[in-house]
N, C-alpha and C positions, 0 to 999 in steps of 0.2 A: 428200741429206737428212741432217739432224743430230738426234741425240737428246741432250737436255740435261736435267739434273735441277736445278731451282731451288726452294729452300726445301722440299724433300721431294716436289715434284711433277715428274713426268717430262713434258717438253714436246718435241714434234717441230717442228723449224724447217727451212725450205727453204734459207734463205740465212744467211750469217754476220751480215748486218745485222740480221736478226730476232733472232739470239742476243744481239747487243750491246744491242739495244733492250730485250729481256726482262731481261737482267742489270742494266742501268741502272734499269729500272722496279722490279726486286726490291730494289735497294739503297736506294731511297727509302722512308723509314719510312711506315707507314700512318698516315693522318690520320683519326681518327674524327670523324664529323660529330656534333656535339652541338647539340641545339636548346636555345635559351635557356629556362630555367625560368620559367614565368609567375609574376608576383608574387602573393603570398598575398592572399587577400581580407581586408580589414580592416574593422573596425567603425567606423572614423572616429575612434576615440579614440586619443590618444597613450599610449604605454606609460609607466607611472609611472617616475620616476627613482629612484635608490637612496635619496635623501634622503626622497622622498615615501613610499616603502615603509617606511622606518625610522620616519617620523612616524606612519604608519597603524598599524604594529605597536605602537608605544608607546601610542597612544590605546586600542587594543584591550586591552593589558595593564592600563592604568589602569581601564578599564571593568570588566574581570574582577575586579580587586582591590576596586573599589567594590561590586560585587554580592556578593562574598564577605564583605566587612565588613557589608553590610546583612543578610546571612543569619545572622550571629552573633547569638545571643539575648542580650538584656540580662539582667542578674542578676535573679532572681525577688524581687519586693518583696512580702513577706507582709503588710505593714501596709496596702497599698493595697486598696480594694474591688475585687471581680472586675469585669471589663468587662461592660457590658450588651450583650446580643446585638442585632444589627441588626433593625430592625422593618419596614422596607420592602423590597420586592423589589429595588429599585435598589441598596440598601445590601447586600443579601445577595449579589447576583450581580456587583457592581462588581469588575471585574478578574478574575473567576473564570469558568471555562468553564461554560456552561449545563449543567444536569443532563441526562444522556443518557436517552432514552426507554427504558422497560422493556417492550419488545415482548412478551417471553415472559410476564411477569406480566400484561400486558393481555390476551393471548390466553387464558391460563388463567382470568382473570376472566370473559371472555366465555363460555367453555365452561361455567364453574360456574353463571353466571346462567341460561344456556340450559337446562341439565339434559339436553339431548338431543345426540346426535352432530350436528356441523355440518360442512359442506363449506368449502373454502378461500374461495370467493366469499362465503358467508354470514358467515364469520368476519370477512372484510375489511369487509363492509357494517356489521356490528355494531361493529367497531372505529371506523370512520369516524363512525358515529352517536354513539359515546361520546366523540368529540373527539380521537381518535388522529390525530396529524399525521405525515405521511411526506413527506420532501423528495426521495426518490429517484425513479427512473424505473420500478421494478418492485415495487409493493407486494405483489403476489401471490407473487413470488419470495422476498421477505423473510419473508412469513408462512409459506411452505412450508419454508424453511430453518429458521426458528425452531421450527416444529412438529416437524420431523425431529429437532432437538436435544432438544426436550421428550420426544419418543417414546424417544429413546436414554436420557434421564435417568429415564424411567419415570413422568413426571408426566402424560403424555397417551397415550391408546391410539389406534391406527390401526384403521380398519375400512372397510367399504364398504356403501353403501346398496343397496336392491333394484334400482335402475337401474345399478349398477356404479360410482357416483361415490365417490371417496375421502372418508371422513368421519373426524372426530376427536372424541374425548370425553375428559373428565378422568377419570383413574384415581382410585380412592379413596386418599387419603393416609393415612399411618400415624397421625397425630395426630387425625384426624377421629373423630367419634363412631362406634362400631360399629353395624352394622345390627341391627335387633331380634332376628333369629334368632341373631346372634353374641352378643348380650347373654345370651340364655337359655342358650347353651352354656357361656359363661364363668361363669355363676352356679352351674351344676351342679357 
């Protein structure tokens, strides 16, 4: 029986032929098996060439310069009459974003008209009757978030009804007329 150390491993062999076979096997460099890398998924489009990239960049620069030139204001002509404002809705909103709805103002308007504390479903119903349009999926959530913002600002007060439902009412604003008992105190 023979003890042989090959590449730091101690091996026990019974014959010299086994030793020779191990030494020869140890002398052969290890071959790592590599699996071929799968090809990348492509969109079917060819990659642009350097010339195409350069042309695209040049076109983008020219477009940027044209926009920049268009933004420059012409010198003010004091002799010309002032431009007339647009008269039709199409002229007013042509190319401009439509005006965003003022949900907070609409809610305060509903609460002022009511004069009584209202729940969120009542506010939603009044808003819809007054022509409020909502394109989202959760109008009650929008109303609730807006009411919380208005409560934080102090424009609306939060309360609860006798059955425990959450209600909201308009708080008295500073520029509003004072109550009769407040007028008497201020006159004194």
